[in-house]
C-alpha positions in Angstrom: 204.8 162.8 89.4 203.0 159.9 89.8 202.0 159.7 86.1 203.2 157.0 83.6 204.6 159.5 81.5 207.8 161.0 82.5 209.4 161.9 79.1 209.9 165.7 77.8 209.7 167.0 74.7 211.4 169.9 73.1 209.3 172.8 71.6 210.1 173.3 68.1 210.1 176.4 66.0 207.7 176.9 63.3 206.6 180.2 61.7 208.1 181.6 64.5 206.3 180.6 67.1 207.1 177.8 69.8 204.8 174.9 69.5 204.9 171.8 72.2 203.7 168.2 71.7 200.9 166.4 72.5 202.6 164.5 74.9 203.9 167.7 76.4 200.4 169.2 77.0 199.1 166.1 78.5 201.9 166.1 80.8 201.2 169.5 81.9 197.6 168.8 82.3 197.9 165.6 84.1 201.2 167.0 86.7 199.3 170.2 87.5 195.8 168.4 88.3 197.8 166.5 90.4 199.1 169.4 92.4 196.0 171.1 92.6 193.9 167.9 93.5 196.7 166.9 96.2 196.7 170.4 97.3 193.0 171.2 97.4 192.5 167.7 99.6 195.1 168.9 101.9 193.6 171.8 102.9 190.4 169.9 103.6 192.2 167.4 105.8 193.8 170.8 107.9 190.7 172.1 108.6 189.6 168.5 110.1 192.8 169.0 111.8 194.4 165.9 110.7 197.1 167.9 109.1 198.7 170.2 111.9 201.2 172.9 111.9 202.0 175.5 109.0 200.6 174.6 105.6 201.2 177.0 102.5 199.4 176.0 99.4 200.4 176.1 96.0 197.3 176.2 94.3 197.6 179.0 91.5 201.2 178.4 90.9 201.2 175.0 89.2 202.7 176.5 86.2 205.7 177.5 87.6 206.6 173.7 88.7 205.1 172.3 85.1 206.7 174.6 82.8 210.2 174.3 84.4 210.2 170.3 84.8 209.9 170.0 80.9 212.8 172.5 80.4 215.1 170.9 82.9 217.0 167.5 82.7 216.9 164.7 85.3 220.2 165.1 87.1 219.1 168.8 87.7 218.6 169.7 91.3 215.9 171.3 92.7 215.4 173.3 96.0 212.9 175.7 96.9 210.8 177.7 100.0 207.9 176.3 102.7 205.3 176.5 99.8 206.7 173.0 98.5 204.5 170.2 97.8 203.9 170.7 94.0 207.8 170.4 93.3 208.3 166.9 94.9 204.9 165.9 93.4 206.2 166.9 89.6 209.5 165.7 90.6 208.7 161.9 90.6 207.9 161.6 94.3 205.5 159.4 95.5 201.8 160.9 96.6 201.1 158.9 99.3 204.9 159.7 101.0 204.3 163.5 100.3 200.8 162.9 101.9 202.2 161.1 104.9 205.0 163.6 105.6 201.7 166.4 105.8 200.3 163.9 108.6 203.7 163.9 110.4 203.7 160.0 109.7 207.0 157.9 109.8 206.2 156.8 106.1 206.3 160.4 105.3 209.0 161.5 102.4 210.7 163.0 105.8 210.2 160.3 107.8 207.4 162.7 109.6 210.0 164.9 111.0 209.5 167.8 108.4 206.1 168.1 108.1 204.4 170.5 105.2 207.4 172.8 105.2 210.4 170.2 105.0 210.0 168.0 102.2 213.3 166.3 100.7 213.6 163.9 98.4 217.3 163.1 97.5 216.4 159.9 94.8 214.6 162.5 92.8 217.0 165.6 93.0 214.4 167.7 95.4 216.7 169.5 98.1 213.9 170.9 100.0 211.4 172.7 101.6 213.5 175.3 104.0 211.4 176.9 106.5 213.6 180.1 106.8 212.9 182.9 104.6 215.4 183.0 102.1 217.6 180.3 103.3 217.4 177.7 100.4 219.0 180.9 98.0 222.7 180.4 99.2 222.1 176.7 99.6 220.9 176.7 95.7 224.0 178.4 95.0 226.3 175.7 97.1 224.6 173.3 95.0 225.4 174.8 91.7 229.1 175.1 92.7 228.8 171.2 93.6 227.8 170.4 89.9 230.2 172.9 88.3 233.1 171.6 90.9 232.0 168.3 89.6 231.9 168.8 85.9 228.2 167.2 85.8 226.7 169.5 83.2 223.6 169.5 85.6 222.5 172.9 87.4 220.5 173.6 90.3 217.2 175.4 90.2 216.1 177.5 93.1 213.0 179.2 94.1 211.8 181.6 96.4 208.7 184.1 97.1 208.8 187.8 96.3 209.3 188.5 100.1 212.9 186.9 100.1 214.6 189.1 98.2 214.7 191.9 101.0 217.0 189.3 102.8 220.6 189.9 102.5 221.0 186.3 101.5 219.9 186.7 98.3 222.0 189.7 97.3 224.8 187.7 98.5 224.0 184.6 96.9 223.5 186.5 93.5 227.0 187.9 93.9 228.6 184.8 94.4 227.0 182.9 91.8 227.7 185.6 89.2 231.0 186.1 90.4 231.6 182.3 89.7 229.7 181.5 86.8 227.8 179.1 89.0 225.2 177.2 87.0 222.1 177.9 89.0 218.7 179.6 87.9 217.3 181.7 90.6 213.5 181.8 90.4 211.0 184.6 91.9 207.5 183.5 92.4 206.2 186.8 92.4 202.2 186.2 93.8 202.3 190.1 94.5 202.1 189.8 98.5 204.9 187.9 100.3 203.3 187.3 103.7 200.7 189.8 103.1 201.5 192.9 102.0 202.0 193.6 98.6 205.2 194.4 96.7 204.2 198.2 96.0 204.3 198.7 99.8 207.5 196.7 100.8 210.3 197.7 97.5 211.2 200.7 95.9 211.7 198.3 93.0 208.7 196.5 92.0 210.0 195.2 89.0 212.0 192.5 90.7 213.6 191.1 88.0 215.8 194.2 87.6 217.3 193.3 90.7 219.9 191.2 88.8 221.3 194.2 87.5 223.5 195.0 90.1 225.2 192.0 89.4 225.2 191.8 85.2 223.0 189.1 85.8 220.6 188.3 82.9 217.5 188.4 84.2 213.9 188.5 82.7 209.8 188.5 83.8 207.9 185.7 82.8 204.4 184.9 82.6 204.1 182.3 85.6 200.6 181.2 84.4 202.0 179.8 81.5 203.7 176.9 81.5 204.7 177.6 78.0 206.8 180.5 79.1 207.9 179.3 82.1 209.4 176.3 79.8 210.6 178.8 77.3 212.4 180.9 80.2 213.9 178.4 82.0 215.2 176.2 78.4 217.2 179.5 77.9 218.6 179.9 81.4 219.5 176.2 81.3 221.6 176.1 77.8 223.3 179.3 79.3 224.3 177.4 82.6 225.3 174.3 80.6 227.5 176.2 78.6 229.4 177.5 81.6 227.5 181.3 81.1 226.4 181.4 84.7 223.0 181.8 86.5 220.1 183.7 85.6 217.5 185.8 87.6 213.8 184.4 86.3 210.5 186.4 87.9 207.7 184.5 87.4 204.8 186.7 87.8 202.1 184.2 89.2 199.5 184.1 92.1 197.8 181.7 94.9 194.6 181.7 95.2 194.6 180.9 98.9 196.2 183.2 101.5 199.6 183.2 102.5 199.1 179.9 105.0 196.2 178.0 106.3 195.6 180.4 108.8 195.1 184.1 106.2 192.2 184.9 105.4 194.2 187.1 102.5 191.8 190.2 103.4 194.2 192.4 102.0 193.4 191.9 98.4 190.2 192.2 96.6 187.8 189.4 95.5 187.4 190.7 92.3 191.2 190.5 91.9 191.3 187.2 92.7 188.8 186.0 90.3 190.6 187.9 87.7 193.6 185.5 88.2 191.4 182.3 87.9 190.3 183.0 84.8 194.0 182.8 83.6 194.1 179.3 85.4 197.1 177.6 83.9 194.7 174.4 84.3 192.2 175.3 82.2 194.0 177.1 79.3 196.3 174.2 78.9 192.8 172.2 78.8 191.7 174.7 76.4 194.6 174.3 74.4 194.5 170.4 74.2 190.5 170.2 73.2 191.2 173.2 70.2 194.2 171.3 69.7 192.4 167.9 69.3 195.4 166.3 71.2 193.0 164.5 73.8 189.0 164.4 73.6 187.5 165.4 77.1 186.5 161.8 77.7 190.2 161.8 77.8 190.8 164.7 80.4 187.9 163.1 82.3 189.8 159.8 82.7 193.2 161.5 83.7 190.8 163.4 86.3 189.5 160.7 87.7 192.8 159.0 87.8 194.2 161.6 90.0 191.1 161.3 92.2 192.4 157.9 93.0 195.9 158.5 93.4 194.9 161.4 95.9 192.2 159.0 97.8 195.0 156.6 97.9 197.5 158.9 99.2 195.0 159.9 102.0 194.3 156.3 103.3 197.9 155.4 103.0 198.5 158.5 105.3 195.7 158.0 107.6 196.5 154.1 108.3 200.2 154.8 108.4 202.1 155.0 112.1 203.9 158.0 113.9 207.3 157.8 114.1 208.8 156.2 117.5 210.2 158.7 120.1 213.5 156.9 119.3 213.6 158.6 116.3 213.6 161.8 118.0 217.9 161.7 117.7 218.2 160.3 114.6 219.2 162.0 111.7 220.6 165.4 113.6 223.7 164.7 112.3 225.4 163.3 109.2 226.6 159.9 111.4 224.1 158.6 113.1 225.6 155.9 115.1 226.3 157.8 118.6 226.6 156.0 121.6 223.4 157.5 123.7 221.1 156.1 120.7 219.9 152.6 121.1 217.3 150.6 119.4 
């Protein structure tokens, strides 16, 4: 995340209620504003055909990433599906490189070869960005296996959409993760509609966290519109993983304000439903907490907003001025060992 504050604070118990520091609330506000403004701009640029291909926006779901970030440690690994722009931003990836990737430029976070759905940043422990529905779930289990094998005490948080739980790989991964007590937090970002069909029309089980019952895996539903609730649930699951007690399944009940992708008009839901969720907007709720708690003034928040707008505009300028990859790059990075006889400079 492009902010000066990377420090995280732990919640303190006081009068039976969790309380978070001023620094944490300001970190949530700034990081979620970066995700929101970055993606609003990406949506505009897609409409101008400067960004092409597929593009899936995270707008509305920002608390799912922000709350988890403050609950985890620097060495922990992250992996997700193709709605993946926000995660590298909060992990510390350069917004310019993320925007350049959307433009398919050589300065992009995946060298312009991945585009919107395939963001990666090894330096910040972000393992993608995966276009195959549910394909990242067994990979998340595998990353957890590596952490356990190497005795690192780190874990992997593995995000997926609600549609992915109908994939066989989901059940296979949960079974092995529980059998081997892997340090993985499986997160279902349940925005209610998968690609465009409601959970109620596609699954007999609508309380998705209960799918973990088949594997005796701890699980719980979480208010995915609240960074506080997300932090608390992820923190508890992380403690379990680090103690060697194995994985947890969390169902983040969240909502995307836009369609599944930029080509989706989202006519399968009502305007009233969307507006109802917008009244619970995580950014506005955190902003109110900050102002009501006198942690910062409106002027302070305006300054943060201005800073974020500058970062986003700078990222667009960088992407537009960057070059497309040279055609010779087409065969590079296909295999782990890049120096093959048929590749010449």
